[in-house]
C-alpha positions, 0 to 999 in steps of 0.5 A: 138384632138387625141382620143382613144376609150375605152370600159368602160365609166369613173368612175365619182363616187366612187364604191358603196362599197367604200362609204358603208364602211364608214357607221356605222351599224344601231343602235339596235332597232331604225332604222332596226325595223320600228314602227308597226303603220308605216306599217298599212294597215288601212285607214280612211274616214273623213267627213266635221264635222271631224268624221272618219270611216273605209272605206266600200270599197277598198281604190282605189274606194273612192272619196277623195278630197285628202289623208293625213297622220298626223305625231303625237307626244303624240297624237298631229299632228305636220305635214302633208303629203298629196297626191291625192291618197292612194298610193301617200300619202304612198309614201310621208310618206315613203319619209320622214320616209326613210330619218329619218331612213337614217339620224339615221343610218349614224349619229349613233343617234336614229330615230327622235321620231316625225316620230314613230307615223304616223296616218293611211292614211285619205281620206278627203271628204270635199270640202273646196271650197264649199262656195257660189260665191260672199259670201264675197266682196273683203276686206270685214270685216272677209272675206277671199280674203287677206287670199286666196292670201297669201295662194296661194303665200305660196303654191308656196313657199312650193312647191318649197321647197318640189321639192328642196328636191328631189335634196337634199335628195339623197346627204345625203349619200355623206354628211355622208361620208364627215362628217368623213373627217377632212378637210370638216367634219364640213361643211358636218355635217352642211349641213346634219343638214340643210337638216334634218330641211328642211324635218321636215319643209315641214311637219310642214308647210303643216300643218300650211298652212292647218290650215291657210286655215281653219282659213282664216288667212292671217298672218299665211299663210304669215308666213308659206310662208316666212319660206318655202322661208327662208329654201330653201335659207338656204339649198342652202347656206349650200350646197354651203358651203360644195361644196366649201369646197370639191372643195378646197381640190380637187383644192389642190390635182389636180389643176395645169399644166399637159403636153401632153404625148409624147410632149417635148420642152419648148413650149410643149402643156399642160392642165391648170386645175383651180378650182374657188369655185366649178367651174372647167375649163380645158384650153389647151395651145399650145404656145401662143394659148389657148382654153377651153376644159372643163368646169364643177364643183366638185361634193360632191363625188369628181368627176368632171363632165361638158361639152366640146366643140368638133367637131360633129361626121359625120358633117363638120366644117365651119371654123377653130375657136374652137367655136359653130359658126364653128360647134362645139357642147357641149357634156357631159364630165368628168375630172378625175385624175390617179396616174401612174408610171413615165415611163408609162406616157411618162415623165420619171423623174430620181428624181421620181424613185419609185414614181408616177405622176398624170395624167389628163384624159379628157373623152367625151361622144359620141356614146361611151366614148372616152378619149383625149391623157392624160396629166401628171403633172411633178414631183414636179410641 
C-alpha cells in the first residue's frame, strides 16, 4: 500500500485541554483541602498484644511484618490499606484517597467522609505465623487448616481485584466526561459508580480477610473471596456496557464505505469500516478481492486503536498472500477520521458544495508514524 511519512504521530486521544473543559471545579472546602490527618508524618509500632507506641528510630529502620493504615469512621476501622514499607503504605493510601478526591471533583459531590480519618501508618511487628508446626492436625476440631486454605484462595481473588483497579481507575476521567453526553451518560455514570464501589471494597475486604485470619474463620474468608470475585465481574461488565455504548455512537458516525482517494470507476478500491460491539475492522476491497487492513477497538475517548498486518521494513516477503506465513508482521496502528472539503479529498461532488466529507486515515507505527493513502466517504453515503 502506498504511504506518506508524516513528522507528527496521529492524535489517538483528544487534547488534554479538550477533556479538562468538561470537568467542574472542586467543591469548596471538600476536595481542594485534604484532611489534616491525611498528611500526618507520625507513625506507630504495634505489638502482638495490640499495644502501640511511637517509634524511637527512623521509620526506614524499623523491622515490620508489614505496614497498615486503617480507614476509620467514628473511630471504628472500616477498611485497611497495607504494604511492605512505610512509603508503600503511604502510596497505597494516596491511591485510594486520590480516587475519592477525583470522584468528588468530577461528579460535584462531597468527598466520601469515610476517607477523612485515616489512622497513622502502623508498623505491625507480630508474626501471625509464629505457631508451633504440627499444633493442629488436618480437620482437627477448632483447627485452622480449612481456614488457611480459604484465606489463600480469597487472597488470590482480592489481589486480582486490586490489580484490576490499576487498569480501571485511570478511566474515571473518561467516564466523567462521557457522563455529560446524552447518548452514553447513563452507562458512564453507572461505570463510575461501580468503580467507586470497587475501590471501597478493596479496603473493606482487606480488613475482612485480616479479621478472618485472626479468627481462623473459613466462612468469613470464603465470603470475602466471593465478594472480591463478584466485584471484579461487575466492574468488567460495567466497563463493557459503557464501551459498547460508546462504540455504537462511533459506528453511527464513522461506520461505512470509504473510497480510495484518486481512484475512479465502479470497481475503485475502498475501505469498509465495521464496528461489532466495540471491535473495529477495516477491510480493503479491490474488485472481488479483499484483505483485512486493520483490527482494533473503540476506546472510551472515542479513538480507535489496534494493529495492522504490513510488510516488514527491510525484509523480503516469501509469497504474494497478505499473511504472516508470507512474512507480513502485525504493528500498532490507529484508524482516525477527518472532515475535509470535497475538493481537497479528490472526490469533488457538486451536491456537496460548501459542505465537508469524512476521510478515513489509517496510520501505522513503524520507525515513525506513516499513513496510507486516505479514503473518503462519498457525499450522502
